[in-house]
C-alpha positions, 0 to 999 in steps of 0.5 A: 969547068967545075968538078963533079960534085961527087969528086968534091965531096970525096976530097973534103971528108970530115975527121972524127974529132970534128964530127964528135965536137959537133955532136957535143954542141948538138947535145946541148941543143937537145938538152935545151929542147928536153928542158923546155918540153919538160917545163911545159909538161910540168906546167900542164901537169899542175906542177907535178913532174912527169914520171920518168918511165912515161912512154908517151913523154919519152916518145914525145921527146924522141919525136921532137929531137928527130924534128930538130935534126930533120928540119936542120938537115933538110933546110941547110944540111947543118945543125947548130953544132955542124954550123959551129964546126963548119960541117954539112951533111949531104947526099952521098952521090949528088951533094944535094940536101937530104930527103925526108927518108934519109933524115929518118934513117940517119936519125934512127941509125944514129941512135943505134950507132951509140949502143956498141960504145959509139962504134958506129961513129968510131967507124969513120976513123977507119973508113976509107971515105971517113963515113960512119954507119949513119952516113952509109945507112942514109946514103949521105956524107959529112963534108967540111964547109970552106971558110969564106 
């Protein structure tokens, strides 16, 4: 008889170093998105750079970055960095894919979690279930994906 999904999730938490390594990889993906969008913006602006303080452009970058994470988390539970480090984000109770609301909460809290010197992520090193602020707020958790 298979184990209860919640029990399996608790038995397979992700260490902080693995979480941070995946974030580093995802930072490269996000930089790529920003470069592509920036290049398109310069082209549409007749070769002139978009002002760094442009609220519209900043909002566009934020939205596109959210869409990258939300798409990955909803589709497979894995971003490019998470795939590389064999991590998946799942609902904390059921192990199912995240809902749209969970992706929005996870992304929003994820930004805020960096503000106090990354404390929202360091928290997972001391949490009994190795869950960060983003995990707790979005009612999700990171699990290791077994090698096949």
